[in-house]
Structure formats: structure tokens, C-alpha cells
C-alpha positions as CSV (number, residue, x, y, z in Angstrom):
1,M,-105.6,-52.7,-22.7
2,N,-101.9,-53.6,-22.2
3,K,-101.2,-55.4,-19.0
4,T,-97.6,-55.8,-18.0
5,I,-96.5,-58.3,-15.3
6,L,-93.1,-57.5,-14.0
7,P,-91.0,-58.9,-11.1
8,D,-91.9,-56.8,-8.1
9,I,-88.6,-55.0,-7.2
10,D,-89.9,-54.0,-3.7
11,D,-90.9,-57.6,-3.0
12,L,-87.4,-58.7,-4.0
13,E,-85.7,-56.3,-1.7
14,E,-88.0,-57.4,1.1
15,K,-87.0,-61.0,0.6
16,L,-83.3,-60.1,0.4
17,R,-83.6,-58.2,3.8
18,E,-85.4,-61.1,5.3
19,A,-82.8,-63.7,4.1
20,I,-80.0,-61.6,5.5
21,T,-81.6,-60.8,8.9
22,S,-83.2,-64.2,9.5
23,G,-80.7,-66.5,8.0
24,R,-81.4,-70.2,7.5
25,P,-84.9,-71.5,8.5
26,R,-84.0,-73.7,11.5
27,T,-80.6,-72.5,12.7
28,H,-80.8,-68.9,11.6
29,W,-77.2,-69.1,10.7
30,P,-76.3,-66.5,8.0
31,W,-76.5,-67.7,4.4
32,R,-73.1,-68.0,2.7
33,K,-74.4,-67.0,-0.6
34,I,-77.7,-65.5,-1.8
35,L,-78.6,-66.0,-5.4
36,I,-81.1,-63.9,-7.4
37,I,-82.4,-65.8,-10.4
38,V,-84.3,-63.8,-13.1
39,E,-85.3,-64.3,-16.8
40,G,-84.5,-61.7,-19.5
41,I,-88.0,-62.1,-20.9
42,Y,-90.4,-64.1,-18.8
43,S,-91.6,-66.9,-21.1
44,M,-95.3,-67.0,-20.0
45,E,-95.6,-63.3,-19.1
46,G,-93.8,-61.6,-22.0
47,S,-92.3,-59.1,-19.5
48,I,-88.8,-57.8,-19.6
49,V,-86.9,-57.9,-16.3
50,K,-86.0,-54.6,-14.7
51,L,-82.4,-55.5,-14.8
52,L,-81.0,-52.1,-13.7
53,D,-83.0,-52.4,-10.5
54,V,-82.1,-56.0,-9.9
55,V,-78.4,-55.2,-10.4
56,R,-78.7,-52.3,-7.9
57,L,-80.2,-54.6,-5.3
58,K,-77.6,-57.3,-6.0
59,K,-74.8,-54.8,-5.3
60,K,-76.6,-53.3,-2.3
61,Y,-77.0,-56.6,-0.5
62,G,-74.0,-58.5,-1.8
63,A,-76.0,-61.1,-3.6
64,Y,-75.2,-63.1,-6.8
65,L,-77.2,-62.7,-10.0
66,Y,-78.2,-65.5,-12.3
67,L,-79.7,-64.4,-15.6
68,D,-81.6,-66.7,-18.0
69,E,-81.5,-65.1,-21.5
70,A,-83.4,-67.9,-23.3
71,H,-86.0,-65.5,-24.9
72,S,-84.0,-62.3,-25.0
73,M,-80.7,-63.2,-26.6
74,G,-80.7,-62.3,-30.2
75,A,-84.1,-60.6,-29.8
76,L,-83.4,-57.6,-27.5
77,G,-80.9,-54.8,-27.7
78,R,-79.6,-52.7,-30.6
79,T,-77.3,-55.5,-31.8
80,G,-79.2,-58.4,-30.3
81,R,-77.0,-58.9,-27.3
82,G,-80.0,-59.4,-25.1
83,V,-81.4,-57.8,-22.0
84,T,-78.1,-56.4,-20.7
85,E,-77.7,-54.4,-23.9
86,Y,-81.4,-53.4,-23.8
87,W,-81.0,-51.8,-20.4
88,G,-77.3,-50.7,-20.8
89,V,-76.1,-53.1,-18.0
90,D,-72.5,-54.1,-18.0
91,P,-72.5,-58.0,-18.5
92,R,-69.8,-58.2,-15.8
93,D,-72.5,-57.3,-13.3
94,V,-74.2,-60.6,-14.0
95,D,-72.5,-63.4,-12.2
96,I,-74.0,-66.3,-14.2
97,M,-75.5,-65.8,-17.7
98,M,-77.3,-68.7,-19.3
99,G,-79.2,-69.1,-22.6
100,T,-80.3,-71.5,-25.2
101,F,-79.3,-72.1,-28.8
102,T,-82.8,-73.4,-29.8
103,K,-84.5,-70.0,-30.4
104,S,-82.6,-67.1,-32.0
105,F,-79.8,-69.5,-33.2
106,G,-82.0,-72.1,-34.7
107,A,-80.0,-75.0,-33.3
108,F,-80.1,-76.9,-30.0
109,G,-78.3,-77.1,-26.7
110,G,-77.3,-74.0,-24.8
111,Y,-74.6,-72.0,-23.0
112,I,-73.6,-70.8,-19.6
113,A,-71.1,-68.0,-18.9
114,G,-69.4,-66.9,-15.8
115,S,-66.1,-66.7,-14.1
116,K,-63.4,-69.2,-14.9
117,R,-63.7,-70.7,-11.5
118,L,-67.4,-71.3,-12.0
119,I,-67.0,-72.8,-15.4
120,D,-64.2,-75.1,-14.2
121,H,-66.5,-76.3,-11.4
122,L,-69.4,-77.0,-13.8
123,R,-67.1,-78.9,-16.1
124,A,-65.9,-81.0,-13.2
125,Y,-69.2,-81.7,-11.4
126,S,-72.1,-81.1,-13.9
127,Y,-73.9,-84.3,-14.9
128,S,-74.7,-82.8,-18.3
129,T,-70.9,-82.4,-19.0
130,T,-70.1,-85.9,-17.6
131,Y,-72.8,-87.9,-19.2
132,A,-74.4,-86.0,-22.1
133,C,-73.1,-86.3,-25.7
134,S,-71.1,-83.4,-27.2
135,M,-72.7,-81.0,-29.6
136,S,-72.3,-82.3,-33.2
137,A,-70.1,-80.4,-35.6
138,P,-72.9,-79.2,-37.9
139,V,-75.0,-77.9,-35.0
140,A,-71.9,-76.1,-33.5
141,Q,-71.3,-74.5,-36.9
142,Q,-75.0,-73.5,-37.1
143,V,-74.6,-71.7,-33.8
144,I,-71.4,-70.0,-34.8
145,S,-72.8,-68.9,-38.1
146,S,-76.0,-67.5,-36.4
147,M,-73.8,-65.5,-34.0
148,K,-71.7,-64.1,-36.8
149,I,-74.9,-63.0,-38.7
150,I,-76.4,-61.4,-35.5
151,M,-73.2,-59.6,-34.7
152,G,-72.6,-58.5,-38.3
153,E,-69.3,-60.4,-38.6
154,D,-70.5,-62.2,-41.7
155,G,-69.8,-59.0,-43.8
156,T,-73.5,-58.1,-44.2
157,N,-76.1,-56.1,-42.3
158,T,-78.6,-59.1,-42.3
159,G,-78.5,-59.5,-38.6
160,K,-79.1,-55.8,-37.9
161,L,-82.0,-55.8,-40.3
162,R,-83.6,-58.9,-38.8
163,I,-83.4,-57.4,-35.3
164,M,-85.1,-54.2,-36.5
165,R,-87.7,-56.2,-38.4
166,L,-88.4,-58.3,-35.3
167,A,-88.9,-55.1,-33.2
168,T,-91.3,-53.7,-35.8
169,N,-93.3,-56.9,-36.1
170,V,-93.7,-57.2,-32.3
171,R,-94.9,-53.7,-31.8
172,Y,-97.3,-53.9,-34.8
173,F,-98.7,-57.3,-33.6
174,R,-99.2,-56.2,-30.0
175,K,-100.8,-52.9,-31.1
176,R,-103.3,-54.6,-33.4
177,L,-104.3,-57.2,-30.8
178,R,-105.0,-54.4,-28.2
179,E,-107.0,-52.4,-30.8
180,M,-109.1,-55.5,-31.4
181,G,-110.1,-55.6,-27.8
182,F,-107.7,-58.4,-26.4
183,I,-105.9,-58.1,-23.2
184,V,-102.1,-58.6,-23.9
185,Y,-99.6,-59.3,-21.2
186,G,-95.9,-58.2,-21.3
187,D,-93.8,-55.3,-22.7
188,D,-94.2,-53.8,-26.2
189,D,-90.6,-54.9,-27.1
190,S,-91.2,-58.6,-26.1
191,A,-91.5,-61.1,-28.9
192,V,-93.3,-63.4,-26.5
193,V,-97.0,-62.3,-26.8
194,P,-99.3,-63.8,-24.1
195,L,-103.0,-63.2,-24.9
196,L,-105.2,-63.5,-21.9
197,V,-107.9,-66.1,-22.2
198,C,-108.9,-66.6,-18.5
199,V,-111.0,-69.7,-18.7
200,P,-109.0,-72.9,-19.0
201,G,-111.4,-74.4,-21.5
202,K,-111.2,-71.4,-23.8
203,A,-107.4,-71.6,-23.7
204,Q,-107.5,-75.1,-25.2
205,A,-110.3,-74.1,-27.6
206,I,-108.4,-71.1,-29.1
207,M,-105.3,-73.3,-29.5
208,E,-107.3,-75.9,-31.4
209,E,-109.2,-73.4,-33.4
210,L,-106.0,-71.6,-34.5
211,F,-104.3,-74.9,-35.3
212,E,-107.1,-75.8,-37.7
213,R,-106.2,-72.6,-39.5
214,N,-102.5,-73.6,-39.6
215,I,-101.5,-71.2,-36.8
216,A,-99.4,-72.7,-34.0
217,C,-99.6,-71.3,-30.4
218,V,-99.2,-72.6,-26.9
219,A,-101.8,-72.6,-24.2
220,G,-100.8,-71.8,-20.6
221,I,-103.4,-72.8,-17.9
222,F,-103.4,-73.7,-14.2
223,P,-101.2,-74.7,-12.5
224,A,-98.7,-73.0,-14.9
225,T,-100.7,-69.8,-14.4
226,S,-103.3,-68.8,-11.8
227,I,-106.7,-70.3,-12.3
228,T,-108.1,-67.0,-13.7
229,T,-105.2,-66.0,-15.9
230,G,-105.0,-68.7,-18.5
231,R,-103.5,-67.5,-21.7
232,T,-102.3,-68.5,-25.2
233,R,-98.8,-67.6,-26.1
234,I,-97.7,-66.5,-29.5
235,C,-94.1,-65.9,-30.5
236,I,-93.2,-63.4,-33.2
237,S,-90.3,-63.9,-35.6
238,A,-88.3,-61.6,-37.9
239,A,-89.2,-63.9,-40.7
240,H,-92.9,-63.0,-40.4
241,T,-94.1,-60.7,-43.2
242,R,-96.8,-58.1,-42.6
243,E,-99.1,-60.3,-44.7
244,M,-98.5,-63.3,-42.5
245,L,-99.1,-61.2,-39.4
246,D,-102.3,-59.7,-40.8
247,T,-103.6,-63.3,-41.7
248,V,-102.9,-64.4,-38.1
249,L,-104.5,-61.4,-36.6
250,G,-107.6,-61.9,-38.8
251,S,-107.9,-65.5,-37.6
252,I,-107.4,-64.5,-33.9
253,S,-110.0,-61.9,-34.2
254,E,-112.5,-64.3,-35.7
255,V,-111.8,-66.9,-33.1
256,G,-111.9,-64.2,-30.4
257,D,-115.4,-63.2,-31.4
258,R,-116.6,-66.8,-31.4
259,L,-115.1,-67.5,-27.9
260,Q,-115.9,-64.0,-26.5
261,L,-112.3,-63.2,-25.7
262,K,-112.2,-59.5,-26.4
263,Y,-112.5,-58.6,-22.7
264,S,-111.4,-54.9,-23.1
265,L,-114.0,-53.8,-25.5
């Protein structure tokens, strides 16, 4: 069973209409700006945003679009350019694009992209710009080198091969989990793999059981999720070999039998 949790486009349109017709809560004056905030890949759901539909609504109602690409940049799209490339959306249709350098780039810090007016405003008024330390030279070079590899500007096809390997690993891992009887959330192309556990105590138990087998995962329980949809989240990498994935799958199957987590059998 493959369960996909996606942002409800109809619900989004209803909220946009309500915001436009009702205005501000007390005065009902019209809003000056309406901002739609979405993630490329939702970090606890593993679902990929329906960006084409979101952009359509953004244009229809004159809203602004803020896209967080923390989990999709470097992991989605033919050349790893993220969810915009995955759906064939013009990046210029996204007003604010944000992401992190801690995942696909293997560094730390992050980025935000937008119009020159927006970036100038952030540089002048953002506390992180005013008070935080600048990124160190080695970390900045790490990010630049990673970008060049992903984009193929290093003179090799390493980046392209890694993106293809990641996609293969993700589809294989998700397929095998479903065949074992687990309920897996999200889209088949998402490297974030949430495995439904339901019971909060079992979420903690599977995390500890897998950790004893040298397998790291993250438990998500109430209030981060609803009380009945606790889960453990596994993130797949292009560096994982088929042997590694099979070892992990075997351990998950064993723990799943012990904790009775194979709900779809």
C-alpha cells in the first residue's frame, strides 16, 4: 500500500478566496499581500508539492509564492535543479526560493533567492545578516564544488550519475517496503521515506531497534504528526549501494515483524 499525502489544492484555493473576500480578521480591510508557502518535498510526509497547480492559483489570485527546496534541491529533476525542474515550472514564477546547503551539498548554511529588491531588503533588515557570522571559506568552496558536480561543470558526469542512482535507490527501497507489507507515505520519487508506525511507543521502539543495528532513522510522533499517524523517517542517498539497502530492508522487516508494523498484509 502506498499512501501519498499532498497539499490539498482545492483547500488552498478556498483559503485564497476567503482571504481575498473577507480581508483582515477584525477590520476586513483587504490584504496588501497574500503569500503561499510550500515545500518542494514535505519533510515528514515525503510528498512532492503539486507546483504546477500552486503556480496556477498564485497567478489566478495575484498571490506571491515562497518555495522551500530543502529536500528537493539536488535530489529532483533531470539535472538536480529541484522541484521546478521536476514539474517543468519556470523558476521566475516563484517569488522567493529558499533552500539549505546541509543536505545535497554536504555543507551548512543556506540560500534565499528572489528579486534584487527583496534581497537588498533582507540584507538590510535580516537579523541573520546583521548578527550571524559569515560562511567560512572552506564551507563556501564545498558548496561551490558540490554545485559544479551536480550541474556537470566539473568536467565529469558524476553529478548526473548520482542523480540517476538516487532515483533508482528511492524507487527500489519504496517498492520493497510496500512488498513487505509496510505503509509508506509520499511519492515514489521522494528520497524522504516515511514509514507509518501509528502507535507513538512503536515509533520510539523501531528507532531504538534499528539504531542497535547501526541504522539511523528519525521518529515523528504527536504533536509533529496526528496521534494516529506516527512514523519513522528514512532518507535515501545516492551513496547507498544495493547491498546496503538490502541490509537495511532486512533489518526493517525483522523489526517490523517483532513490533507488528506490517499493516497492509
